[in-house]
C-alpha positions, -999 to 999 in steps of 0.1 A, spaced: 752 -608 -863 744 -608 -827 763 -639 -818 798 -649 -818 810 -680 -836 816 -696 -800 779 -688 -791 766 -702 -821 787 -734 -820 773 -738 -784 739 -739 -796 746 -760 -826 723 -790 -835 755 -812 -839 767 -825 -804 806 -827 -815 803 -788 -824 787 -780 -789 817 -802 -772 842 -783 -793 828 -751 -783 827 -760 -748 862 -770 -747 874 -741 -765 857 -716 -739 872 -738 -711 906 -727 -721 897 -691 -733 897 -659 -712 864 -656 -723 852 -685 -704 837 -667 -675 817 -646 -694 801 -675 -712 792 -693 -680 755 -689 -685 759 -706 -720 780 -732 -705 756 -737 -678 729 -743 -706 750 -775 -719 742 -791 -683 707 -796 -695 715 -811 -730 695 -840 -740 728 -861 -743 746 -874 -714 779 -872 -729 774 -836 -737 766 -828 -701 798 -850 -690 819 -828 -713 801 -797 -702 810 -804 -666 847 -806 -676 846 -774 -693 830 -758 -663 853 -771 -639 879 -755 -659 865 -721 -661 852 -720 -624 888 -735 -613 871 -761 -591 855 -797 -594 816 -798 -595 809 -828 -569 781 -852 -579 762 -836 -550 762 -803 -568 753 -815 -603 747 -850 -614 748 -855 -651 729 -890 -649 701 -874 -627 665 -870 -643 659 -841 -664 637 -822 -635 665 -829 -610 693 -815 -633 672 -783 -640 672 -776 -602 708 -783 -600 716 -759 -628 692 -733 -613 711 -735 -581 744 -732 -599 731 -702 -617 718 -684 -585 754 -690 -568 769 -673 -599 749 -641 -593 762 -638 -558 
């Protein structure tokens, strides 16, 4: 197996499983290592998954994500740009 259970859960077809995984990583010391995967949830097709992903990311990052930085209600293309910007900030 190449993926951990957590990675498998983050990629689950079931939204509730993705949410549970995000919440678990938010409380885990492994959360920072999973930032790329957690950021991927910000592009989820379901708005409520995106919102809960914001909560998880805020816990991992130790700060809030203002609506100007990421808006879970924004159109898909705008969200993708915002996620790309967040990813690039994480590499610096």
